[in-house]
N, C-alpha and C positions, 0 to 999 in steps of 0.2 A: 517348096522348101526341100532342102537337101536332108537326107538322113543324118542323124547325129551319132557318132561313135561314142558309146558310153564306157566301153572297156575293150581291150584287145590284148591278145597274147600271140607270140610267135614261137614255134618249136622248130629247131633245125636238126636234121638227121644227117649224119656223116656217111659218106660212101664207105661201105665195108665189103670188100670183094667176097662174093659168094654168100653174103648175108643180107645186105640191104643197099638200096640205091640212095644217093644223096637226095634230100628233099627238104622243103620248107612248108610247114603247115601253119596257116594263119587262122585264128579263131577270133571272132569279134561279135560284140553285142551292139545292136543299133536300135535307135528309136526314130520312128518316122510317122508323123501325124498321130502321135499318141499310141502307136503300136510298137511293140518290142519284137525283135527277131534276132536270131543267131545266124551268122554266116561263117562258114568254114571253107577254106580253099587250100588246095595243095598245089605247090609250084605255080602260083599266080592264077589259078583257075583251071588247071589241068583236070582236077576233080573239084566239084563244087557242091555244097549243100547250103540251102537257105531254109531256115525253120522258123515260122512264125510262132509266137508265144502268147496266144490270146488269153487275156485275163491274168497274166503273170505279173507279180509285183516286181519292181526293178531290183530289189535286194535278192529275191529268189533267182531272177534271170542272171544276175552277176555271179551268184554261187554256181548256177548251172553251167555257165560259161567256164568258170574256173575248174569245175569238175571235169568237163570235157578236155580241157588243156592238161590238167595235172595227171589225168589217166590216159593221155595220148590216144584218145578215141579217134579212130580213122575216119576220115571225111565220109567214106562210103557207109559208115555205121551210125553216123550222128543222128539222122532222123529216127532210126529205130531206138537208139538209146534214150533220146528225149521222149519219145512216145511211151517207152516203158517207165521212165522216171515220173512222168506226169499222169500216168494211169491211176 
């Protein structure tokens, strides 16, 4: 069975010379075989984080995904942020 996307957000960053490169960060919540996980990717997978959420309720997982998106958490930091929030 294919994973099901339960929620997804995309954030676009504009090229700003000397400040930031253009980028696209995708945040998504998946359900696969009864397991929830968050996947985040920058520029189609240039940077990638996949974080299982064992025991998480779907409503909590959706809120967590939205938190990551609204706070523009960098893909490289997502695992640590989720670990801190779930501790």
